[in-house]
DRENDO-1510 file (C-alpha; in Angstrom, 1 decimal, always signed):
<recs>
REC; n; res; u; v; w
REC; 1; MET; +113.8; +178.6; +13.2 .
REC; 2; SER; +117.6; +178.8; +13.1 .
REC; 3; ASN; +119.9; +176.7; +11.0 .
REC; 4; SER; +123.0; +175.0; +12.6 .
REC; 5; TYR; +126.0; +173.5; +11.0 .
REC; 6; VAL; +128.0; +170.7; +12.6 .
REC; 7; PHE; +131.5; +170.0; +11.1 .
REC; 8; THR; +132.3; +166.4; +11.8 .
REC; 9; ILE; +135.4; +164.3; +11.1 .
REC; 10; VAL; +133.3; +162.4; +8.5 .
REC; 11; GLY; +132.7; +165.7; +6.7 .
REC; 12; ALA; +136.4; +166.6; +6.9 .
REC; 13; TYR; +137.4; +163.1; +5.6 .
REC; 14; ASN; +135.0; +163.3; +2.7 .
REC; 15; TYR; +136.4; +166.7; +1.9 .
REC; 16; ASP; +140.1; +165.5; +2.1 .
REC; 17; ARG; +140.8; +161.8; +2.1 .
REC; 18; SER; +144.4; +162.4; +3.0 .
REC; 19; ILE; +143.5; +163.9; +6.4 .
REC; 20; PHE; +144.9; +160.8; +8.2 .
REC; 21; ASP; +148.0; +160.3; +6.1 .
REC; 22; GLY; +150.3; +161.7; +8.9 .
REC; 23; LEU; +148.7; +159.6; +11.6 .
REC; 24; GLU; +151.4; +157.3; +13.2 .
REC; 25; LEU; +150.5; +154.2; +15.1 .
REC; 26; PRO; +152.5; +152.1; +17.6 .
REC; 27; ASP; +154.9; +149.6; +16.2 .
REC; 28; SER; +154.9; +145.9; +17.1 .
REC; 29; PRO; +156.4; +145.3; +20.6 .
REC; 30; PHE; +160.2; +145.5; +21.0 .
REC; 31; THR; +161.0; +141.8; +21.4 .
REC; 32; GLU; +164.7; +141.6; +20.6 .
REC; 33; GLY; +166.4; +139.9; +23.5 .
REC; 34; TYR; +163.0; +139.0; +25.1 .
REC; 35; PRO; +161.6; +136.2; +22.8 .
REC; 36; ASP; +159.3; +134.9; +25.5 .
REC; 37; LEU; +158.1; +138.2; +27.0 .
REC; 38; PHE; +155.4; +139.1; +24.4 .
REC; 39; ARG; +152.7; +137.1; +22.6 .
REC; 40; ASP; +152.6; +137.1; +18.8 .
REC; 41; PHE; +150.1; +139.9; +18.1 .
REC; 42; PRO; +149.3; +141.5; +14.7 .
REC; 43; GLN; +150.5; +145.0; +13.8 .
REC; 44; LEU; +147.8; +147.7; +14.3 .
REC; 45; ASP; +145.9; +148.3; +11.1 .
REC; 46; LYS; +145.5; +152.0; +10.2 .
REC; 47; ASP; +142.5; +151.4; +8.0 .
REC; 48; VAL; +140.7; +149.6; +10.8 .
REC; 49; LEU; +141.4; +152.5; +13.1 .
REC; 50; VAL; +140.3; +155.2; +10.7 .
REC; 51; THR; +137.1; +153.4; +9.8 .
REC; 52; ASN; +136.0; +152.9; +13.4 .
REC; 53; LEU; +137.1; +156.4; +14.3 .
REC; 54; LEU; +134.8; +157.9; +11.7 .
REC; 55; LEU; +131.9; +155.8; +13.0 .
REC; 56; GLU; +132.5; +156.7; +16.6 .
REC; 57; CYS; +132.9; +160.4; +16.0 .
REC; 58; SER; +130.4; +160.9; +13.2 .
REC; 59; GLN; +127.9; +162.8; +15.5 .
REC; 60; LEU; +130.6; +165.0; +17.2 .
REC; 61; SER; +131.6; +168.4; +16.0 .
REC; 62; LEU; +135.3; +169.1; +15.5 .
REC; 63; LEU; +137.2; +171.9; +17.2 .
REC; 64; TYR; +138.8; +172.8; +14.0 .
REC; 65; THR; +137.1; +173.4; +10.7 .
REC; 66; ASP; +140.2; +174.0; +8.6 .
REC; 67; THR; +141.1; +170.6; +7.1 .
REC; 68; ASP; +144.7; +171.5; +6.3 .
REC; 69; PHE; +145.3; +172.6; +9.8 .
REC; 70; LEU; +143.4; +169.6; +11.2 .
REC; 71; LYS; +145.5; +167.2; +9.0 .
REC; 72; GLU; +148.7; +168.7; +10.4 .
REC; 73; GLU; +147.5; +168.6; +14.0 .
REC; 74; ILE; +146.5; +165.0; +13.7 .
REC; 75; SER; +150.1; +164.2; +12.5 .
REC; 76; TRP; +151.8; +166.1; +15.3 .
REC; 77; TRP; +149.3; +164.8; +17.9 .
REC; 78; SER; +150.1; +161.1; +16.9 .
REC; 79; LYS; +153.9; +161.8; +17.0 .
REC; 80; MET; +153.6; +163.2; +20.5 .
REC; 81; HIS; +151.7; +160.1; +21.8 .
REC; 82; LYS; +153.3; +157.4; +19.8 .
REC; 83; LEU; +155.7; +156.4; +22.6 .
REC; 84; ASP; +153.0; +156.1; +25.3 .
REC; 85; TRP; +150.7; +154.4; +22.9 .
REC; 86; GLN; +153.6; +151.9; +22.2 .
REC; 87; GLN; +154.1; +151.2; +25.9 .
REC; 88; THR; +150.3; +150.9; +26.5 .
REC; 89; TYR; +150.1; +148.5; +23.5 .
REC; 90; GLU; +152.9; +146.4; +24.9 .
REC; 91; THR; +151.1; +145.9; +28.2 .
REC; 92; MET; +148.3; +144.1; +26.2 .
REC; 93; LEU; +150.8; +141.6; +24.8 .
REC; 94; TYR; +152.7; +140.4; +27.8 .
REC; 95; ASN; +152.9; +136.6; +27.7 .
REC; 96; TYR; +151.7; +135.3; +31.1 .
REC; 97; ASN; +149.2; +133.0; +32.7 .
REC; 98; PRO; +146.4; +135.2; +34.1 .
REC; 99; ILE; +145.4; +132.6; +36.8 .
REC; 100; TRP; +149.0; +132.3; +38.2 .
REC; 101; ASN; +150.3; +134.7; +40.8 .
REC; 102; LYS; +153.7; +133.0; +40.9 .
REC; 103; ASP; +155.8; +132.3; +37.9 .
REC; 104; GLY; +159.5; +132.6; +38.0 .
REC; 105; MET; +162.9; +131.0; +38.4 .
REC; 106; VAL; +164.7; +131.0; +41.7 .
REC; 107; THR; +168.4; +130.7; +41.7 .
REC; 108; GLU; +170.4; +130.1; +44.9 .
REC; 109; SER; +174.1; +129.8; +45.1 .
REC; 110; GLU; +176.5; +129.0; +48.0 .
REC; 111; SER; +180.2; +129.0; +48.2 .
REC; 112; GLU; +182.6; +127.5; +50.8 .
REC; 113; GLU; +186.2; +128.0; +51.4 .
REC; 114; LYS; +188.3; +125.7; +53.7 .
REC; 115; THR; +191.8; +126.3; +55.0 .
REC; 116; GLY; +193.6; +124.3; +57.7 .
REC; 117; SER; +196.8; +122.9; +58.9 .
REC; 118; THR; +197.9; +119.7; +60.6 .
REC; 119; GLU; +200.9; +119.0; +62.8 .
REC; 120; GLY; +201.8; +116.0; +64.9 .
REC; 121; SER; +204.5; +113.5; +65.7 .
REC; 122; ARG; +204.7; +109.8; +66.5 .
REC; 123; THR; +207.5; +108.2; +68.5 .
REC; 124; ARG; +208.1; +104.4; +68.6 .
REC; 125; SER; +210.8; +102.7; +70.7 .
REC; 126; GLY; +211.5; +99.2; +71.9 .
REC; 127; THR; +214.0; +96.7; +73.1 .
REC; 128; GLN; +214.8; +93.4; +71.4 .
REC; 129; GLY; +216.5; +90.4; +73.1 .
REC; 130; ASN; +217.1; +86.9; +71.9 .
REC; 131; THR; +219.2; +84.2; +73.6 .
REC; 132; ARG; +220.2; +80.9; +71.9 .
REC; 133; THR; +222.0; +78.0; +73.6 .
REC; 134; LEU; +224.2; +75.7; +71.5 .
REC; 135; ASN; +225.3; +72.1; +72.2 .
REC; 136; THR; +227.6; +70.7; +69.5 .
REC; 137; THR; +229.2; +67.3; +69.0 .
REC; 138; ASP; +231.8; +66.8; +66.3 .
REC; 139; THR; +233.1; +63.3; +65.6 .
REC; 140; ASP; +236.0; +62.6; +63.1 .
REC; 141; THR; +236.7; +59.0; +62.2 .
REC; 142; LEU; +239.8; +58.0; +60.3 .
REC; 143; SER; +240.5; +54.3; +59.2 .
REC; 144; GLY; +242.5; +52.6; +56.5 .
REC; 145; SER; +245.7; +50.6; +55.8 .
REC; 146; ASP; +249.0; +51.2; +54.1 .
REC; 147; VAL; +251.2; +48.6; +52.3 .
REC; 148; VAL; +255.0; +49.4; +52.6 .
REC; 149; SER; +257.4; +47.5; +50.2 .
REC; 150; ASP; +261.2; +47.7; +50.5 .
REC; 151; GLY; +263.9; +45.9; +48.6 .
REC; 152; GLY; +267.5; +46.3; +47.3 .
REC; 153; GLU; +270.6; +44.7; +45.9 .
REC; 154; GLU; +274.1; +44.9; +47.3 .
REC; 155; ASN; +277.4; +43.9; +45.5 .
REC; 156; SER; +280.7; +44.5; +47.2 .
REC; 157; THR; +284.4; +43.2; +47.3 .
REC; 158; THR; +286.5; +43.5; +50.5 .
REC; 159; THR; +290.3; +43.2; +50.3 .
REC; 160; ASN; +292.5; +42.9; +53.4 .
REC; 161; SER; +296.2; +43.9; +53.1 .
REC; 162; VAL; +299.1; +43.7; +55.5 .
REC; 163; ASN; +302.5; +45.2; +55.6 .
REC; 164; ALA; +305.6; +42.9; +55.7 .
REC; 165; TYR; +308.1; +43.3; +58.4 .
REC; 166; ASN; +310.3; +46.2; +57.7 .
REC; 167; SER; +308.3; +46.9; +54.5 .
REC; 168; GLY; +306.3; +50.0; +53.9 .
REC; 169; THR; +304.2; +48.6; +51.1 .
REC; 170; PRO; +301.0; +46.7; +52.0 .
REC; 171; THR; +300.5; +43.2; +50.7 .
REC; 172; GLU; +297.1; +41.7; +50.0 .
REC; 173; HIS; +296.3; +39.2; +52.6 .
REC; 174; ASP; +292.8; +38.0; +51.6 .
REC; 175; ARG; +289.8; +39.1; +49.6 .
REC; 176; SER; +286.0; +38.6; +50.1 .
REC; 177; VAL; +283.2; +39.2; +47.6 .
REC; 178; LEU; +279.5; +40.0; +48.7 .
REC; 179; ASP; +276.7; +39.7; +46.2 .
REC; 180; SER; +273.2; +39.8; +47.7 .
REC; 181; ASP; +269.6; +40.8; +46.8 .
REC; 182; TRP; +266.8; +41.5; +49.3 .
REC; 183; SER; +263.2; +42.7; +49.4 .
REC; 184; SER; +260.5; +43.1; +52.1 .
REC; 185; GLU; +256.8; +44.1; +52.3 .
REC; 186; LYS; +254.6; +45.1; +55.3 .
REC; 187; THR; +251.0; +46.2; +55.8 .
REC; 188; ILE; +250.2; +48.9; +58.3 .
REC; 189; GLU; +246.6; +49.2; +59.4 .
REC; 190; TYR; +245.3; +52.2; +61.4 .
REC; 191; GLY; +242.1; +53.7; +62.8 .
REC; 192; LYS; +241.4; +56.9; +64.7 .
REC; 193; VAL; +238.2; +58.4; +66.2 .
REC; 194; ASN; +238.3; +62.1; +67.2 .
REC; 195; THR; +235.3; +63.4; +69.1 .
REC; 196; GLN; +234.8; +67.1; +70.0 .
REC; 197; ARG; +232.0; +68.4; +72.2 .
REC; 198; GLY; +231.1; +72.0; +73.0 .
REC; 199; THR; +228.4; +74.2; +74.5 .
REC; 200; GLY; +227.8; +77.9; +74.2 .
REC; 201; THR; +225.2; +80.7; +74.4 .
REC; 202; ILE; +224.5; +83.4; +71.8 .
REC; 203; THR; +222.6; +86.5; +72.9 .
REC; 204; ASP; +221.2; +89.1; +70.4 .
REC; 205; ALA; +220.1; +92.3; +72.1 .
REC; 206; GLY; +219.4; +95.8; +71.0 .
REC; 207; THR; +217.1; +98.8; +71.1 .
REC; 208; GLU; +215.4; +100.8; +68.3 .
REC; 209; SER; +213.5; +104.0; +68.1 .
REC; 210; GLU; +211.7; +105.9; +65.4 .
REC; 211; THR; +210.2; +109.4; +65.4 .
REC; 212; VAL; +207.9; +110.6; +62.6 .
REC; 213; THR; +206.8; +114.2; +62.3 .
REC; 214; GLU; +203.8; +115.1; +60.1 .
REC; 215; GLY; +202.6; +118.5; +59.2 .
REC; 216; GLY; +201.1; +120.4; +56.3 .
REC; 217; GLU; +198.5; +122.9; +55.1 .
REC; 218; SER; +195.4; +122.3; +53.1 .
REC; 219; SER; +192.9; +124.7; +51.4 .
REC; 220; GLY; +190.0; +124.3; +49.1 .
REC; 221; ALA; +186.9; +126.0; +47.7 .
REC; 222; SER; +183.6; +124.8; +46.4 .
REC; 223; SER; +180.5; +126.4; +45.0 .
REC; 224; ARG; +177.0; +125.2; +44.2 .
REC; 225; VAL; +174.2; +126.8; +42.2 .
REC; 226; TYR; +170.6; +125.6; +42.6 .
REC; 227; SER; +167.7; +126.6; +40.3 .
REC; 228; ARG; +164.1; +125.9; +40.6 .
REC; 229; LYS; +161.0; +127.1; +38.8 .
REC; 230; GLU; +158.0; +128.1; +40.8 .
REC; 231; GLN; +154.6; +128.5; +39.1 .
REC; 232; GLY; +151.0; +128.5; +39.9 .
REC; 233; ASN; +148.6; +129.9; +42.5 .
REC; 234; ILE; +150.1; +130.3; +45.9 .
REC; 235; GLY; +146.7; +130.6; +47.5 .
REC; 236; VAL; +146.6; +134.3; +48.5 .
REC; 237; THR; +144.1; +135.0; +45.7 .
REC; 238; THR; +141.5; +132.6; +44.4 .
REC; 239; THR; +141.6; +131.7; +40.7 .
REC; 240; GLN; +138.1; +133.1; +40.2 .
REC; 241; ALA; +139.3; +136.5; +41.6 .
REC; 242; MET; +142.2; +136.5; +39.2 .
REC; 243; ILE; +139.9; +135.8; +36.3 .
REC; 244; ARG; +137.8; +138.8; +37.2 .
REC; 245; GLU; +140.9; +141.0; +37.5 .
REC; 246; GLN; +142.0; +139.8; +34.1 .
REC; 247; ARG; +138.7; +140.7; +32.5 .
REC; 248; ALA; +138.9; +144.2; +34.1 .
REC; 249; ILE; +142.2; +145.0; +32.3 .
REC; 250; ILE; +141.1; +143.8; +28.9 .
REC; 251; MET; +141.2; +146.8; +26.5 .
REC; 252; ASN; +141.0; +147.5; +22.8 .
REC; 253; MET; +143.9; +149.5; +21.5 .
REC; 254; TYR; +141.9; +150.9; +18.6 .
REC; 255; GLN; +139.2; +152.0; +21.1 .
REC; 256; TYR; +141.9; +153.5; +23.3 .
REC; 257; ILE; +143.3; +155.7; +20.5 .
REC; 258; ILE; +139.8; +156.7; +19.3 .
REC; 259; GLY; +138.9; +157.8; +22.8 .
REC; 260; ALA; +142.1; +159.9; +22.9 .
REC; 261; PHE; +141.1; +161.5; +19.5 .
REC; 262; LYS; +137.7; +162.4; +20.9 .
REC; 263; GLU; +139.2; +164.2; +23.8 .
REC; 264; ARG; +141.7; +166.1; +21.7 .
REC; 265; PHE; +139.7; +167.1; +18.5 .
REC; 266; CYS; +136.0; +166.8; +19.3 .
REC; 267; ILE; +133.5; +168.9; +21.2 .
REC; 268; LEU; +132.0; +166.5; +23.7 .
REC; 269; ILE; +128.7; +168.3; +24.1 .
REC; 270; TRP; +125.5; +167.2; +22.3 .
</recs>
C-alpha cells in the first residue's frame, strides 16, 4: 500500500491565510458619460469569491506547493486578467430589454437651399378724350331814376353911355338894373336790358403711357431634423426564441473566475 499526498488550495489557504491578498477583481463598470448603458450592479465581493473557490477546488491538487510562490503567482495572474475580466463583467450589466431586437433612436435631417431671380416689365398706354359743348346766356338789367335840381341868382346893372357931338367923353344915357332868382328840378328815369348769348366747344385730349420694370434676386435655406424612437420586436425572431437566447448567455462572474483559476493553478486529473 502506497501513501499519496494531495496539496490543495484549501491546504495552502489554511497554511497561509494571506495567499489571496494580491488577488485583484474587476471594478464596477465604467459608466461616466453613459448613465443609461449599465444596470446598477454590486461590486464583486472578494470574500464571496475566495470562499466559493475553496469549495470548488478543494479536491483538486495544485501545480505549485510553495505557498509563497503561489501567493505571488495569484497576484500577477489576476493583474494580467483584470482587464478582460472587467470587459466580461460589463457585458453582464448592459441595460437592455432581452425580448426586443430593435431599440434605438433614428435621426433624419434634410436641408434645402433656394436661389432664383426674377425679371419682367409691364407697359401701359392709352388715349383720353373728352368734349364738352357750352351754351351760355348772360342778361344784364339796369333800371332806376335820377333827380336833377338846378337853381341860381343873378344881380346885374347895365349902363348905356353916348358921346356928345364933337366930344370925346362918353355921357351916361340910361341905366338898367337886373335882380333875379331862379331854380329848376327834373326827374330822369332810365332802364336797360343787355342780353349776351354764346356757344362753344371745349375738347380735352391726351395720351399717357407707363412702363414698369421689375427684377431681383432671392435666396434662402432651410433645414429640418426628425427624430423617432423605434423599439420592440420587428418579427424576425420570436419572443420565445429571444428568451431562450437570453438564458443561454446568463453567466456568473464568480464562477467564471473560479473556472479560470482551475485551469491555471489546478491539476484537472482525478
